C-alpha positions as a Python dict, from the first residue, in 0.01 Angstrom:
ca = {
    (1, 'X'): (0, 0, 0),
    (2, 'X'): (126, 341, -86),
    (3, 'X'): (90, 643, 143),
    (4, 'X'): (-50, 954, -14),
    (5, 'X'): (144, 1280, 20),
    (6, 'X'): (34, 1483, 321),
    (7, 'X'): (-158, 1195, 476),
    (8, 'X'): (-102, 1058, 820),
    (9, 'X'): (102, 737, 824),
    (10, 'X'): (-207, 530, 902),
    (11, 'X'): (-399, 648, 592),
    (12, 'X'): (-351, 422, 289),
    (13, 'X'): (-508, 362, -50),
    (14, 'X'): (-489, 45, -249),
    (15, 'X'): (-215, 75, -516),
    (16, 'X'): (-424, -102, -784),
    (17, 'X'): (-704, 149, -740),
    (18, 'X'): (-495, 467, -751),
    (19, 'X'): (-472, 492, -1129),
    (20, 'X'): (-446, 142, -1265),
    (21, 'X'): (-667, -47, -1502),
    (22, 'X'): (-875, -183, -1213),
    (23, 'X'): (-977, 160, -1081),
    (24, 'X'): (-1323, 134, -1239),
    (25, 'X'): (-1384, -183, -1034),
    (26, 'X'): (-1272, -13, -713),
    (27, 'X'): (-1464, 315, -727),
    (28, 'X'): (-1672, 548, -942),
    (29, 'X'): (-1523, 856, -776),
    (30, 'X'): (-1310, 1106, -966),
    (31, 'X'): (-933, 1069, -958),
    (32, 'X'): (-792, 1190, -626),
    (33, 'X'): (-1126, 1133, -455),
    (34, 'X'): (-1290, 826, -314),
    (35, 'X'): (-1255, 606, -11),
    (36, 'X'): (-953, 537, 200),
    (37, 'X'): (-869, 285, 469),
    (38, 'X'): (-757, 409, 808),
    (39, 'X'): (-566, 165, 1025),
    (40, 'X'): (-633, 167, 1397),
    (41, 'X'): (-393, 321, 1648),
    (42, 'X'): (-317, -21, 1792),
    (43, 'X'): (-268, -201, 1459),
    (44, 'X'): (97, -278, 1542),
    (45, 'X'): (-6, -441, 1869),
    (46, 'X'): (-279, -639, 1694),
    (47, 'X'): (-31, -772, 1436),
    (48, 'X'): (214, -870, 1708),
    (49, 'X'): (-58, -1053, 1903),
    (50, 'X'): (-171, -1238, 1589),
    (51, 'X'): (189, -1350, 1529),
    (52, 'X'): (212, -1467, 1890),
    (53, 'X'): (-94, -1686, 1843),
    (54, 'X'): (100, -1896, 1594),
    (55, 'X'): (358, -2021, 1845),
    (56, 'X'): (319, -2238, 2153),
    (57, 'X'): (502, -1993, 2379),
    (58, 'X'): (299, -1707, 2233),
    (59, 'X'): (-28, -1879, 2316),
    (60, 'X'): (95, -1932, 2672),
    (61, 'X'): (170, -1559, 2701),
    (62, 'X'): (-172, -1473, 2562),
    (63, 'X'): (-340, -1704, 2816),
    (64, 'X'): (-155, -1516, 3091),
    (65, 'X'): (-265, -1186, 2938),
    (66, 'X'): (-629, -1301, 2934),
    (67, 'X'): (-611, -1374, 3307),
    (68, 'X'): (-471, -1029, 3384),
    (69, 'X'): (-723, -854, 3160),
    (70, 'X'): (-1004, -1048, 3324),
    (71, 'X'): (-894, -925, 3666),
    (72, 'X'): (-868, -567, 3536),
    (73, 'X'): (-1219, -597, 3394),
    (74, 'X'): (-1346, -694, 3740),
    (75, 'X'): (-1178, -387, 3889),
    (76, 'X'): (-1315, -150, 3626),
    (77, 'X'): (-1662, -303, 3671),
    (78, 'X'): (-1642, -232, 4042),
    (79, 'X'): (-1497, 117, 4017),
    (80, 'X'): (-1635, 247, 3689),
    (81, 'X'): (-1466, 450, 3419),
    (82, 'X'): (-1396, 762, 3623),
    (83, 'X'): (-1160, 835, 3906),
    (84, 'X'): (-1331, 868, 4239),
    (85, 'X'): (-1102, 1133, 4389),
    (86, 'X'): (-895, 1429, 4278),
    (87, 'X'): (-524, 1369, 4283),
    (88, 'X'): (-304, 1076, 4198),
    (89, 'X'): (-224, 975, 4555),
    (90, 'X'): (-584, 924, 4665),
    (91, 'X'): (-676, 741, 4345),
    (92, 'X'): (-371, 513, 4376),
    (93, 'X'): (-478, 430, 4730),
    (94, 'X'): (-835, 365, 4610),
    (95, 'X'): (-710, 134, 4334),
    (96, 'X'): (-496, -61, 4580),
    (97, 'X'): (-793, -89, 4815),
    (98, 'X'): (-1005, -226, 4530),
    (99, 'X'): (-731, -475, 4437),
    (100, 'X'): (-708, -598, 4795),
    (101, 'X'): (-1087, -637, 4810),
    (102, 'X'): (-1088, -827, 4479),
    (103, 'X'): (-810, -1058, 4603),
    (104, 'X'): (-997, -1127, 4929),
    (105, 'X'): (-1315, -1211, 4739),
    (106, 'X'): (-1122, -1445, 4510),
    (107, 'X'): (-965, -1622, 4808),
    (108, 'X'): (-1302, -1650, 4979),
    (109, 'X'): (-1458, -1799, 4666),
    (110, 'X'): (-1176, -2055, 4632),
    (111, 'X'): (-1200, -2158, 4997),
    (112, 'X'): (-1576, -2207, 4961),
    (113, 'X'): (-1522, -2421, 4649),
    (114, 'X'): (-1269, -2640, 4832),
    (115, 'X'): (-1509, -2683, 5124),
    (116, 'X'): (-1792, -2784, 4891),
    (117, 'X'): (-1571, -3036, 4711),
    (118, 'X'): (-1447, -3182, 5039),
    (119, 'X'): (-1800, -3229, 5175),
}
């Protein structure tokens, strides 16, 4: 894909459609006009993660990542999308308090499961 002059690096147009014989199949817009494809900000990360999926060690890393993201989702569900306090110090303390509470609930749930299995 070729970048167009003056475009951001993430903006691309298909080289066959720029002025080639297949342009009529791509678009009916005038030359220099038409649609473009904008890649996401995290496209590099997405490509790297897709490559990791192809290897055994990569899949193990992704399984670890899923566990961490799952825990973070629990925290964000509990706290919400906004900070509760003004200032970094108070919000850091609040986040640590939430993490401790989440860890205690996880331990409690595991202990209850072991008790049920033992009974």
